[in-house]
C-alpha positions in Angstrom: 110.4 96.6 93.7 108.9 93.9 95.9 105.2 94.4 96.5 104.4 91.0 98.1 102.9 92.4 101.3 100.8 94.8 99.2 99.6 91.9 97.0 98.6 89.9 100.1 96.5 92.7 101.6 94.7 93.3 98.2 94.1 89.7 97.5 92.7 89.1 101.1 90.1 91.7 100.1 89.1 89.8 97.0 90.8 92.2 94.6 93.2 91.4 91.9 96.6 93.2 92.1 98.3 94.3 88.9 101.7 96.0 88.9 103.3 97.3 85.7 106.5 99.1 85.1 104.9 101.7 82.7 101.5 102.4 81.2 99.8 105.3 79.4 97.3 105.4 82.3 96.3 103.0 85.1 92.6 104.0 84.5 92.9 102.4 81.1 94.4 99.2 82.6 91.5 98.9 85.1 88.9 99.4 82.4 90.4 96.7 80.2 90.7 94.3 83.2 87.0 94.9 84.2 85.8 94.3 80.6 87.7 91.0 80.5 87.2 89.7 84.0 84.3 91.7 85.5 86.1 91.6 88.8 87.6 94.3 91.1 91.2 95.2 90.8 94.0 97.6 91.7 96.5 98.6 89.1 99.8 100.2 90.3 102.3 101.5 87.8 105.9 102.8 88.4 105.2 105.5 85.8 102.6 106.8 83.4 103.3 108.2 79.9 99.8 109.8 79.5 98.4 110.3 83.0 95.4 112.5 83.3 93.9 114.5 86.1 90.6 116.4 86.3 89.1 117.8 83.0 91.8 115.9 81.0 94.7 117.8 82.5 98.1 116.0 82.2 99.4 114.4 85.4 103.2 114.4 85.5 104.1 110.8 86.2 107.8 110.0 86.6 109.2 107.0 88.6 109.3 107.2 92.3 105.7 108.3 92.9 102.4 106.4 93.3 100.1 106.0 90.4 97.2 103.7 91.0 93.6 103.1 90.0 91.1 101.2 92.0 87.7 99.8 91.0 84.8 99.6 93.4 81.4 97.9 93.1 79.0 100.8 92.3 76.8 100.4 95.4 75.8 104.1 95.7 73.3 106.2 93.9 74.5 109.1 91.7 74.1 111.7 94.4 76.4 109.7 96.8 79.3 109.0 94.3 81.5 111.7 95.9 81.8 109.4 99.0 84.2 107.3 96.9 86.5 110.4 96.7 86.0 111.2 100.4 87.1 107.8 101.7 90.1 107.8 99.5 91.2 111.3 100.5 90.7 110.5 104.2 92.6 107.2 103.8 95.6 109.1 102.4 95.4 111.5 105.3 95.1 108.7 107.8 98.1 106.9 106.3 100.3 110.0 106.4 99.3 110.6 110.0 100.4 107.1 110.8 103.9 108.3 109.7 103.5 111.4 111.9 102.5 113.9 109.2 100.2 116.7 110.4 97.9 119.3 108.8 97.0 117.4 105.7 94.2 119.4 104.0 91.7 118.8 101.2 91.0 121.4 98.5 87.6 120.8 96.8 86.9 118.8 94.9 89.8 116.3 94.9 93.2 117.8 95.7 95.3 117.0 98.8 97.7 119.6 100.2 100.3 120.1 102.8 101.1 123.7 103.9 99.3 125.1 100.9 101.2 122.9 98.5 99.6 120.1 96.4 101.0 116.6 96.6 98.1 114.4 95.5 95.0 114.4 93.3 92.1 112.1 92.8 89.8 111.5 89.8 86.6 109.5 89.7 84.9 107.8 86.8 81.9 105.5 86.4 82.4 102.5 84.2 79.6 100.1 83.0 80.6 96.6 82.1 77.2 95.5 81.0 73.5 96.3 81.6 73.6 94.7 85.0 77.0 95.6 86.4 78.8 99.0 86.8 81.9 100.1 88.8 83.4 103.2 90.0 87.1 103.7 89.1 89.1 105.9 91.2 92.5 107.2 90.0 95.0 108.4 92.5 98.4 110.1 92.1 100.6 110.8 95.1 104.0 112.6 94.9 106.3 110.6 97.0 109.8 111.4 95.8 109.3 114.3 93.4 106.8 116.9 92.2 106.3 119.0 89.1 106.6 122.8 89.0 103.1 124.2 88.2 102.3 127.8 87.5 98.8 127.8 89.0 99.8 126.5 92.5 102.8 125.4 94.6 103.6 121.6 94.8 105.4 119.4 97.2 106.2 115.6 97.7 105.6 113.4 100.7 109.3 112.6 101.6 109.9 116.3 102.0 107.6 116.5 105.0 107.1 112.9 106.2 109.6 110.0 106.9 108.7 107.2 104.7 111.5 104.8 103.6 109.8 102.9 100.8 106.8 103.0 98.6 105.7 99.5 99.8 105.8 100.7 103.4 103.4 103.5 102.5 101.2 101.3 100.3 100.8 98.6 102.9 99.4 101.1 105.4 97.3 102.9 102.8 95.5 99.8 101.4 94.9 98.5 104.9 93.2 101.8 105.9 91.4 102.1 102.5 89.8 98.7 102.7 88.8 99.3 106.4 87.1 102.6 105.4 85.5 101.0 102.3 83.9 98.4 104.6 82.6 101.2 106.8 81.0 102.7 103.7 79.4 99.5 102.7 77.9 99.2 106.2 76.6 102.9 106.0 78.9 103.7 108.9 80.8 106.5 107.2 79.7 109.6 109.2 83.1 109.9 110.9 84.9 109.8 107.5 82.7 112.6 106.2 83.4 114.6 109.4 87.2 114.2 109.0 87.0 115.3 105.4 84.8 118.3 106.3 87.1 119.4 109.1 90.1 119.1 106.8 88.8 121.3 104.0 90.7 124.4 103.0 89.0 127.7 102.9 85.9 126.9 104.9 84.2 130.0 106.1 86.4 132.2 103.9 85.7 134.2 100.7 86.8 132.3 97.7 86.8 132.7 93.9 85.8 129.7 91.8 86.8 129.5 88.2 84.0 127.6 86.4 84.6 125.2 83.5 83.2 127.7 81.1 85.9 130.2 82.3 83.4 132.4 84.2 84.0 133.1 87.9 81.9 133.1 91.0 82.9 134.5 94.4 81.4 134.1 97.9 81.8 132.6 101.3 82.6 128.8 101.2 80.0 127.3 103.5 80.3 123.5 103.1 80.7 120.5 100.7 77.6 118.4 100.4 77.7 114.6 100.2 76.8 114.8 96.5 80.1 116.6 96.0 78.7 120.0 95.4 80.3 123.1 97.0 77.9 125.4 98.8 78.7 129.1 98.5 77.0 132.2 99.8 76.9 135.4 97.9 74.7 138.4 98.8 72.6 136.2 101.2 72.0 133.8 98.3 73.1 130.1 98.6 74.3 128.3 95.5 75.5 124.7 95.1 78.3 124.3 92.5 79.2 120.9 90.9 82.3 121.9 89.0 85.0 124.5 88.9 88.3 125.2 90.6 89.0 127.2 93.8 91.6 129.9 92.9 94.5 130.1 95.3 
């Protein structure tokens, strides 16, 4: 597939663009490039043979969908790292809205849904090249032409609810919007992006059950997501901030 327009946009933003037909994981590709070149890059693969989501879960990665990883200069303190996920999720939403999609929602911490069906996920990982330089690597999978069947939740793919003719058409719009939003973040002008993210969250104000990583569960009213990525929940007039777990659907 021809990604010339995509390559031009990425290079204009001083990033290296790497397209591969197949790889175990685009996250690995980005790490290897950063170690060798110490320069930002975007890796796009037609498929992954060992794609991973949150907590090491497998990410089904056949041809026809988007699998990419992006490095960012780590300009934020630890408590603000979640902003990287926010600008990416909002950029995906904005891109789909450009193609007339509506009601794109976010499920904390990093899933993207349409009509209660998941079609995209994001993972975030810090990566230190040396004592002086570190990056944030963001991995993104978007179901464009197909989706897996998952027992825990319903899934869908973009072409089922949005008219997009080619992957390049989507990616050109996505990277233009992503770099625009990234520059807003650099300039500390990201309040509108946080507002869009917050207003698009699923289950705000509702009673939810969160399964923690240790398999225990916590229930309560979903109050908000803090900029450090924690979920604020109220139970028996007590406020708790949770940094991990999965909202049960």
